[in-house]
C-alpha positions as semicolon CSV with decimal commas, in nm:
position;residue;x (nm);y (nm);z (nm)
1;M;-1,571;-1,848;4,567
2;K;-1,557;-2,066;4,260
3;K;-1,231;-2,233;4,173
4;F;-1,077;-2,038;3,890
5;A;-1,104;-2,176;3,540
6;M;-0,785;-2,231;3,340
7;Y;-0,803;-2,130;2,974
8;T;-0,495;-2,180;2,754
9;L;-0,287;-2,092;3,055
10;T;0,076;-2,013;3,006
11;A;0,169;-1,899;3,354
12;G;0,409;-1,608;3,372
13;V;0,486;-1,281;3,548
14;L;0,652;-0,964;3,458
15;A;0,988;-0,868;3,444
16;G;1,352;-0,895;3,561
17;L;1,640;-1,107;3,441
18;S;1,792;-1,409;3,620
19;A;1,948;-1,604;3,333
20;C;2,012;-1,964;3,246
21;G;2,105;-2,148;2,931
22;E;1,879;-2,435;2,828
23;D;1,821;-2,528;2,465
24;D;1,442;-2,524;2,475
25;A;1,148;-2,474;2,706
26;A;1,133;-2,840;2,801
27;D;1,498;-2,835;2,904
28;V;1,423;-2,552;3,146
29;E;1,243;-2,801;3,370
30;E;1,526;-3,056;3,361
31;S;1,853;-2,865;3,371
32;N;1,943;-2,875;3,739
33;G;2,227;-3,122;3,736
34;E;2,525;-2,961;3,570
35;D;2,811;-2,883;3,804
36;E;2,886;-2,530;3,692
37;T;2,969;-2,253;3,938
38;V;3,029;-1,882;3,926
39;E;3,398;-1,959;3,970
40;D;3,425;-2,159;3,646
41;E;3,770;-2,074;3,523
42;G;3,822;-1,964;3,166
43;E;3,456;-1,895;3,095
44;S;3,305;-1,552;3,054
45;L;2,976;-1,471;3,225
46;A;2,803;-1,494;2,889
47;E;2,941;-1,846;2,837
48;Q;2,834;-1,953;3,185
49;L;2,485;-1,825;3,107
50;E;2,495;-2,005;2,773
51;Y;2,384;-1,675;2,619
52;T;2,032;-1,731;2,751
53;I;1,783;-1,513;2,934
54;T;1,514;-1,727;3,097
55;G;1,174;-1,568;3,057
56;I;0,807;-1,643;3,102
57;D;0,525;-1,698;2,851
58;A;0,601;-1,576;2,502
59;G;0,308;-1,333;2,487
60;A;0,408;-1,132;2,794
61;G;0,513;-0,773;2,742
62;I;0,827;-0,830;2,946
63;M;0,946;-1,075;2,684
64;E;0,929;-0,802;2,421
65;S;1,127;-0,577;2,655
66;A;1,388;-0,849;2,701
67;E;1,424;-0,876;2,323
68;Q;1,461;-0,498;2,312
69;A;1,737;-0,520;2,574
70;I;1,928;-0,763;2,355
71;E;1,920;-0,504;2,079
72;D;1,989;-0,202;2,302
73;Y;2,292;-0,357;2,473
74;D;2,441;-0,541;2,171
75;L;2,379;-0,886;2,319
76;E;2,345;-1,032;1,972
77;D;2,454;-1,383;2,078
78;Y;2,181;-1,403;2,345
79;R;1,832;-1,540;2,312
80;V;1,527;-1,501;2,532
81;Q;1,399;-1,845;2,634
82;S;1,023;-1,857;2,683
83;S;0,912;-2,067;2,978
84;S;0,655;-2,030;3,255
85;S;0,653;-1,849;3,586
86;S;0,677;-2,176;3,779
87;A;0,955;-2,315;3,561
88;M;1,150;-1,991;3,590
89;S;1,113;-1,993;3,968
90;S;1,230;-2,355;3,980
91;M;1,537;-2,269;3,774
92;L;1,612;-1,974;4,000
93;S;1,591;-2,191;4,311
94;S;1,821;-2,452;4,157
95;A;2,071;-2,185;4,053
96;F;2,095;-2,065;4,412
97;E;2,136;-2,417;4,545
98;D;2,420;-2,483;4,299
99;E;2,561;-2,129;4,308
100;E;2,529;-2,106;3,932
101;P;2,469;-1,777;3,747
102;I;2,127;-1,722;3,599
103;V;1,938;-1,436;3,434
104;V;1,558;-1,434;3,435
105;T;1,283;-1,192;3,353
106;G;1,176;-1,058;3,691
107;W;0,935;-0,818;3,851
108;T;0,829;-0,676;4,183
109;P;0,617;-0,726;4,377
110;H;0,725;-1,091;4,390
111;W;0,802;-1,341;4,666
112;K;1,140;-1,430;4,516
113;F;1,291;-1,106;4,646
114;E;1,195;-1,219;4,996
115;E;1,337;-1,569;4,951
116;F;1,653;-1,501;4,749
117;D;1,927;-1,239;4,750
118;L;1,857;-1,083;4,410
119;K;1,933;-0,761;4,229
120;Y;1,801;-0,584;3,923
121;L;2,054;-0,512;3,652
122;D;2,079;-0,141;3,581
123;D;1,899;-0,044;3,262
124;P;2,033;0,295;3,149
125;E;1,887;0,245;2,801
126;Q;1,540;0,202;2,956
127;S;1,465;-0,115;2,762
128;F;1,214;-0,205;3,035
129;G;1,086;0,148;3,084
130;E;1,043;0,316;3,418
131;A;0,830;0,227;3,720
132;E;0,514;0,027;3,653
133;R;0,170;0,056;3,809
134;I;-0,087;-0,223;3,831
135;H;-0,429;-0,100;3,718
136;T;-0,785;-0,218;3,768
137;I;-0,968;-0,244;3,436
138;A;-1,347;-0,291;3,411
139;R;-1,574;-0,364;3,119
140;E;-1,779;-0,079;2,985
141;G;-2,115;-0,062;3,163
142;L;-2,003;-0,227;3,486
143;E;-2,066;0,092;3,682
144;E;-2,432;0,088;3,575
145;D;-2,482;-0,290;3,598
146;M;-2,300;-0,356;3,924
147;P;-2,245;-0,023;4,101
148;E;-2,148;-0,188;4,430
149;A;-1,875;-0,403;4,273
150;Y;-1,759;-0,109;4,066
151;E;-1,719;0,107;4,377
152;V;-1,518;-0,158;4,560
153;L;-1,293;-0,210;4,258
154;D;-1,256;0,164;4,214
155;N;-1,159;0,204;4,581
156;F;-0,915;-0,088;4,579
157;Y;-0,558;0,025;4,646
158;W;-0,278;-0,134;4,846
159;E;0,100;-0,131;4,892
160;P;0,366;-0,375;4,763
161;E;0,425;-0,516;5,112
162;H;0,057;-0,612;5,134
163;I;0,055;-0,825;4,820
164;E;0,397;-0,970;4,901
165;A;0,266;-1,102;5,234
166;I;0,011;-1,313;5,047
167;M;0,264;-1,419;4,785
168;V;0,513;-1,545;5,042
169;D;0,242;-1,754;5,211
170;I;0,145;-1,905;4,875
171;Y;0,511;-1,982;4,802
172;N;0,524;-2,160;5,137
173;D;0,245;-2,395;5,024
174;V;-0,056;-2,212;5,166
175;E;-0,352;-2,233;4,927
176;P;-0,405;-1,898;4,749
177;E;-0,758;-1,856;4,883
178;D;-0,645;-1,937;5,238
179;A;-0,352;-1,696;5,217
180;A;-0,580;-1,422;5,086
181;R;-0,840;-1,488;5,357
182;E;-0,577;-1,465;5,632
183;W;-0,453;-1,133;5,493
184;I;-0,808;-0,992;5,482
185;E;-0,871;-1,095;5,842
186;E;-0,545;-0,935;5,956
187;N;-0,604;-0,613;5,759
188;E;-0,970;-0,531;5,813
189;D;-0,883;-0,161;5,846
190;I;-0,745;-0,153;5,491
191;V;-1,028;-0,358;5,340
192;S;-1,288;-0,138;5,511
193;E;-1,153;0,161;5,321
194;W;-1,265;-0,012;4,999
195;T;-1,603;-0,134;5,122
196;E;-1,725;0,130;5,368
197;G;-2,064;0,266;5,266
198;V;-2,108;0,010;4,986
199;D;-2,431;-0,189;4,998
200;E;-2,415;-0,567;5,000
201;V;-2,581;-0,769;4,722
202;E;-2,746;-1,110;4,704
203;G;-2,571;-1,357;4,477
204;E;-2,500;-1,141;4,172
205;E;-2,246;-1,315;3,949
206;I;-1,919;-1,141;3,866
207;E;-1,619;-1,274;3,674
208;I;-1,265;-1,150;3,730
209;S;-1,001;-1,249;3,475
210;F;-0,629;-1,256;3,541
211;V;-0,296;-1,388;3,421
212;A;-0,167;-1,659;3,654
213;W;0,148;-1,480;3,756
214;D;0,232;-1,513;4,122
215;S;0,143;-1,152;4,197
216;E;-0,189;-1,171;4,013
217;I;-0,287;-1,499;4,177
218;A;-0,244;-1,322;4,511
219;S;-0,429;-1,001;4,423
220;T;-0,714;-1,167;4,234
221;N;-0,786;-1,421;4,506
222;M;-0,787;-1,142;4,762
223;I;-1,023;-0,907;4,575
224;G;-1,241;-1,205;4,483
225;L;-1,292;-1,283;4,852
226;V;-1,369;-0,918;4,930
227;L;-1,639;-0,919;4,663
228;E;-1,767;-1,254;4,787
229;D;-1,799;-1,108;5,135
230;M;-2,012;-0,832;4,978
231;G;-2,254;-1,098;4,855
232;Y;-2,124;-1,164;4,503
233;D;-2,095;-1,504;4,339
234;V;-1,737;-1,468;4,215
235;E;-1,566;-1,661;3,938
236;L;-1,192;-1,618;3,885
237;T;-1,074;-1,702;3,535
238;A;-0,704;-1,751;3,453
239;V;-0,605;-1,679;3,094
240;E;-0,307;-1,561;2,891
241;G;-0,228;-1,191;2,877
242;A;-0,393;-1,117;2,545
243;A;-0,704;-1,311;2,645
244;M;-0,731;-1,123;2,975
245;W;-0,760;-0,790;2,797
246;E;-0,985;-0,935;2,527
247;S;-1,221;-1,082;2,787
248;V;-1,279;-0,746;2,955
249;A;-1,299;-0,550;2,629
250;T;-1,564;-0,789;2,491
251;D;-1,764;-0,819;2,818
252;A;-1,671;-1,187;2,856
253;A;-1,530;-1,089;3,197
254;D;-1,634;-0,803;3,421
255;A;-1,295;-0,679;3,537
256;T;-0,931;-0,751;3,606
257;V;-0,700;-0,614;3,875
258;A;-0,391;-0,735;3,689
259;A;-0,309;-0,475;3,421
260;W;0,059;-0,371;3,429
261;L;0,107;-0,025;3,277
262;P;0,250;0,160;3,101
263;E;0,511;-0,082;2,962
264;T;0,426;-0,446;3,022
265;D;0,065;-0,441;2,901
266;G;0,088;-0,114;2,714
267;H;0,034;-0,272;2,372
268;Y;-0,284;-0,440;2,497
269;Y;-0,407;-0,114;2,645
270;E;-0,360;0,067;2,315
271;Q;-0,549;-0,209;2,136
272;H;-0,851;-0,206;2,369
273;E;-0,860;0,138;2,535
274;D;-1,180;0,242;2,352
275;N;-1,368;-0,060;2,492
276;I;-1,263;-0,065;2,857
277;D;-1,296;0,146;3,171
278;D;-0,959;0,218;3,336
279;L;-1,017;0,266;3,710
280;G;-0,655;0,363;3,770
281;A;-0,375;0,211;3,974
282;N;-0,443;-0,034;4,257
283;L;-0,067;-0,062;4,327
284;E;0,225;0,166;4,248
285;D;0,602;0,124;4,254
286;A;0,595;-0,203;4,063
287;R;0,901;-0,281;3,855
288;V;1,013;-0,508;3,575
289;G;1,359;-0,572;3,439
290;L;1,649;-0,815;3,433
291;V;1,734;-0,984;3,763
292;V;2,034;-1,187;3,875
293;P;2,155;-1,334;4,204
294;E;2,373;-1,098;4,409
295;F;2,669;-1,331;4,365
296;V;2,671;-1,273;3,988
297;E;2,939;-1,019;3,900
298;A;2,724;-0,793;3,687
299;E;2,560;-0,462;3,772
300;S;2,416;-0,355;3,436
301;I;2,249;-0,534;3,149
302;G;2,549;-0,431;2,942
303;D;2,772;-0,644;3,167
304;L;2,612;-0,954;3,017
305;A;2,793;-0,889;2,687
306;E;3,075;-1,115;2,582
307;E;3,414;-0,980;2,695
């Protein structure tokens, strides 16, 4: 399988809040040294958070939802700090080490819920919507041009614990392709449900685009290897969210297995729905929202407001 290309990549993932208060995106990478704790006397939670929600790339749908949460819950002094998935994860890890409060945009499935004791903040105003589903989206004409690949992609469906197993391995420094290969070998019964009765091919080229969020790195590497095992010459192309949808809608890429609907990527879906083929959900019970460590004394997004 070809190494994936990186085009204007602003890595990110979808949606939960685990907040922190840096002044700009560059500071997000460097702000691990201040000796602040949850027990800081005389400071409200909002002050400890420096009125900042740490997010991912600015074009992600979850960032729009975070801005909506600021409006819905009267958090007028807060700002949503754009960052990257890796920078956000680094900040989250540092916050746990120092026992400092943090709010980040978060989502599941994600390895961080396996590694850290986290909780979603209740969202009674539904700023982040309800449960998400991750869809497989193909270019128009793929079914006629590559019926074997289309059938595998159409059959592809797994559970959150499946993708999380790959994500945790990647977090623990296993190469994405190696982690995906190990999962395939350990779950041949699941993979066979997608490939049974599908003819193999001989070297046909197929391109899968994705956003380099942790969850999508896991799922795209996995499905890429499944298609490679079917005889395809697979190229994985990492792009920003808007470019992922554009690539499939304009036939620059053949498919993606990384479309979060209905909320996170909903605006992209509306823009391109006449030029794509929606194969339906490959994973259900996904979630986005605001996430904090369990030790933070907040249960709802509204609790972030200044007291």
